[in-house]
C-alpha positions in Angstrom: -6.2 -50.7 23.5 -9.4 -50.3 21.5 -7.8 -47.7 19.3 -4.8 -50.0 18.6 -7.3 -52.7 17.5 -9.1 -50.3 15.2 -5.8 -49.1 13.7 -4.6 -52.6 13.2 -7.9 -53.7 11.5 -7.9 -50.6 9.2 -4.2 -51.2 8.4 -4.9 -54.8 7.4 -8.1 -54.0 5.6 -6.4 -51.1 3.6 -3.1 -52.7 2.9 -4.1 -56.3 2.2 -7.2 -55.9 0.0 -5.2 -56.9 -3.1 -4.6 -60.4 -1.8 -8.3 -61.0 -1.1 -9.2 -61.6 -4.7 -5.9 -62.0 -6.5 -6.1 -65.8 -6.1 -9.3 -65.9 -8.2 -7.7 -64.4 -11.3 -4.3 -66.1 -11.2 -3.2 -69.6 -11.6 -6.4 -71.1 -13.0 -8.5 -70.6 -9.9 -11.2 -68.7 -11.8 -12.5 -72.0 -13.3 -12.5 -73.6 -9.9 -14.4 -70.6 -8.5 -17.0 -71.0 -11.2 -17.3 -74.7 -10.3 -18.1 -73.7 -6.7 -20.9 -71.4 -8.0 -22.2 -74.2 -10.3 -22.2 -76.6 -7.4 -24.1 -74.1 -5.2 -26.7 -73.6 -7.9 -27.2 -77.4 -8.2 -27.5 -77.7 -4.4 -30.0 -74.8 -4.1 -32.1 -76.1 -7.1 -32.0 -79.6 -5.7 -33.1 -78.4 -2.3 -36.0 -76.6 -4.0 -37.1 -80.0 -5.3 -37.4 -81.2 -1.8 -39.3 -78.1 -0.8 -41.7 -78.6 -3.7 -42.2 -82.3 -2.8 -43.1 -81.6 0.9 -39.6 -81.5 2.5 -37.1 -84.0 3.7 -38.8 -87.3 4.4 -38.0 -90.9 3.6 -39.9 -91.1 0.3 -38.2 -88.1 -1.1 -34.8 -89.3 0.1 -35.4 -92.7 -1.5 -36.3 -91.1 -4.8 -33.2 -89.0 -4.7 -31.1 -92.0 -3.8 -32.5 -94.1 -6.7 -32.4 -91.3 -9.2 -29.0 -89.8 -8.5 -26.9 -91.5 -5.8 -27.3 -95.1 -6.8 -26.4 -94.3 -10.4 -22.9 -93.0 -9.7 -21.1 -92.0 -12.8 -22.8 -94.7 -15.0 -24.9 -92.1 -17.0 -24.4 -88.5 -18.0 -24.9 -86.5 -14.7 -26.7 -83.7 -16.5 -29.2 -86.3 -17.8 -29.6 -87.9 -14.4 -30.3 -84.5 -12.9 -32.8 -83.6 -15.6 -34.7 -86.9 -15.1 -34.8 -86.4 -11.4 -35.6 -82.7 -11.3 -37.8 -82.6 -14.4 -35.8 -79.8 -16.0 -32.3 -78.4 -16.3 -30.9 -76.7 -13.2 -32.4 -73.3 -12.5 -30.5 -70.3 -11.1 -33.5 -68.7 -9.3 -33.3 -70.8 -6.1 -29.6 -69.8 -5.7 -30.5 -66.1 -6.2 -33.3 -66.3 -3.6 -31.0 -68.1 -1.2 -28.4 -65.4 -1.6 -30.9 -62.6 -1.1 -30.6 -61.4 -4.7 -34.2 -62.2 -5.6 -37.4 -62.5 -3.8 
């Protein structure tokens, strides 16, 4: 039984690897995948702001609410982010979160 499982796993892994990434390069998904990475970078950089400001507590949440959430799409989102964070989004927090940088 165990041997059957291993053979099945190897067969799937060997014969189906092409479909694992083909969707990224065809049909315009590459731009969507980039958007996922951009969003992750914003999330990690935004979380770093909370860490720098002492963590998740009411005052920090209220500042985020007033600076970002309450504004909706009334102003350029990049400008809102810059005003809240104090600078453009940085990639370093995402690299640290993914274990690519210490």
